[in-house]
N, C-alpha and C positions, 0 to 999 in steps of 0.2 A: 674705798668700798663702795657699790653701787647699790640702789633701792630695787629687789622684786618682788614679784607677788607668785608665788605656788600655791593653786589649789587644784581641788577634787571636783569633780561633777560624774554624779551617776544617772545615765541613759537610758531609756528604755522606748525603742520604737517600733508601732504595729507593722504588719507588714504591708499596710496602706500609705503609710507616713512619706511626707514629700522628702526628697534629697535635702538633707542639710549641708548649709555650704557655710563651713567653719573659716574664720580668717587665720592669718599666718601667725602660728606663734612656735615655739619649740613644747610639742603636742605628744604625749603617749597614750596610746588606747589599749585597755587590756578586756577582752572579749569574755563577757561570762557565759554567754549560752545566746542560743540562736543564730541566726546568717548576717554576717556584717561584713560589708564592704567599704573599704576607703578609697576613694579612686578607684583605681584600677585592682586593687588587691585585698583579696578575702583573708578574713582574720579568722580564726577559729576559736573557738571556746577554749579558755587558758591559754591564749598565746596574747603577745602584744607587739604593737607597732607604731613608731615612731614617725612624726611627720611634722618638717619643722616649716611649711608652705601652707597656703590655701589647702584647701581639702575639700572633696565631695563624700557624703556619708550615707550610705544606703542602707536598709535592711532587706533580707531575703523573704521568701514565704512565709517563714517560721518569726517575722520578726526580730529584733536583735534586743541585745542589754550587753552595755558596755561601762567598765568607768573610764575615765578622761581624765588625764594630768594635763597642766597647762602652768608654762612658766611665763611671765610678761614681766617687761619690765613697768616699774611703778611711777607714776599712780596709774591705776586701773579704774575706769569709770563704770563699768559691769561685771556682774558674777558670775559670767560665762551662760549662763542658762540658756537653751531654746526654745523658743514660744511657738508651737504649731501643732495643728493636728494631728492627732495621734503619735504625738511625742510629748512622753515626760521626762523631764530635763531637772533634776535634782541639784543643786550646789551642797556638796557635802562639806570641805572645810574651805578654807584662805586665810593663806599664813604669809606675813610681810617677811621677806629675808634678805639679809645682807652677804653680797657675794664679793668678791675682786674681781672687777671687770679685768684687771692686767692678768690676770692668771686664765688660764684653760680649764675648759670644764667639761664634763660630761654628764647627760640625763640618763640612769639607768633605773628599770623596773625587773624586779624579781621575784618570784614567790617563796615564802618559807614555812615550811611544814613543821608541825610538832605532832610526837605519838602524846597518849595521854600521860600527862603528867611532865611533859617534856619541859626542859629549863634550857634560857639562854643566859650562862651565869655574868654577873655583872660587866657589862661593856659599852664600849661609845663606837662611833661611826665618823670617817674624817668630814662627813656631811650632812646636811639637813633633808627630811624626807618626810613625806604623808604615807602614811600607814593603812589599810581599810581589810580589816579582818572577814574572812568571807566564809570561812566554816568555825563551829565550836567556839571556843571563849581563851580569850588570854589575859592574864594580869599583869600589867604594866608598872612597875614602881622604879619614879625618877624624880630627883628634887624634893623629895621627904614626901611626895603623894603617889597613893596606892589605886590605881583606875582597871577595873573588869572591864574589856570589848568584848562583844559579840556580834553574829553575823550584822553586816551593813554599817558597823560601827566605824570613824576615820579618827586617826589622832596622827599628831603632828612631833619628829623629835630633833630637836637641833643637830643633834650629831656628837659633839665634846661632851654632852652632858651624860653622866654615866644611867645604865638603864638596866634593869633587872626584869627578863621576859618569863613567865611561868603559865603554860597552859593547863585547862583544866582534866581533870581527869575521867571523864565520862566518854572521851572518844577522840579523834584526830581533830586537828584545825590546823587551821592555815590562812596567812593573810597575804596581800600582793601590796608592794609596797614601790615607791619612784622615789629617787633619790638624787639630788644636784650631788655631783663629787668631782676634787680635781683628777686630770685627765690621767695622771700617773697610778691611779686606781685601776685603769681599763686592764680587765682580765684578771684581775686580782678579789679575795676576800677583803672586804671592810673592818670586817670585825675584829677589834682589840679589846682582850679580857683586861681587867683591873687587875687581878688578882693572878700572877704569875703559876700560880699550882693549877689555876682553871683552865688556863692553855693546854696543860697536858692530861686533860678528863676527857674521859669518852664524851663527843657532843650527842644531843638527842636532837637538837633542830637542824633541817637540810634547806638549803637554800638556792633554788636555780633560778639563772638568770635567764631573762626572758627579751630581754632587749638593751643593747648598749649604744649609743651614738654620742660622738663626739658633737660638741655644740655651741657657738660663737655669742658671746655674751655680746 
C-alpha cells in the first residue's frame, strides 16, 4: 500500500483574476457558478472536468466559482491554496489515504440528490472519497457518530465503513463527491446495502456521474 493525500479546495475567481497555473496531479474541477475555463475547455456550472497535467485556470466576465479535488502522492508540502489578487482559495478538507499501487484505479465525480426526507439506507462504497454539501442538509451516521452537514460543509468517507445518510425535510438536498475507486467499478453503481432487504426497497436518492477517468498511481 502507498500513501496518498486526497484534498478538496473551494476557489472563487474575480473576473479580473490572473490566470492560475496549477501543477500536474490527478485533479477534478466541479463548476459551481460563473464562467470557468480550464486550458481551452469551458466548464459549465454543475459539470465536472478531470485534468492530470499542468493546467491554466481562468475566469470569464462573470468570474468563476468551483470545487477542486486533488489526489497527490504523500508527503505533500502545501495545502493547495492559491494566493493571488482577485482569488479566494480555501482548503476545505485534506485526508491521508492508502491505495494499492499495484491495482488499477479511477477517479469519479458525481452528484447525489435527495428529495425532502430522503434516505440512503445503510451502505458502503469500494473506495474513499470527499463529499461537499451544496444545497439543503444531510445527516451522516457512521462509526457510532452522527453529524449534520449544510451548504459548504465537506466530509470524508473511507468507503468500507457503513454509512446511513438522511436528508432534511425542508426541501431538496444534494452533495457532490469525488471517490478513488478500483477500475472494475467503471460505469457501475458503487453503493452496496448492508441489509439485503434494503436493496429491494424504492430508493429516494439519485446519483449522477459527472466525470469518470482512469488514473495511473
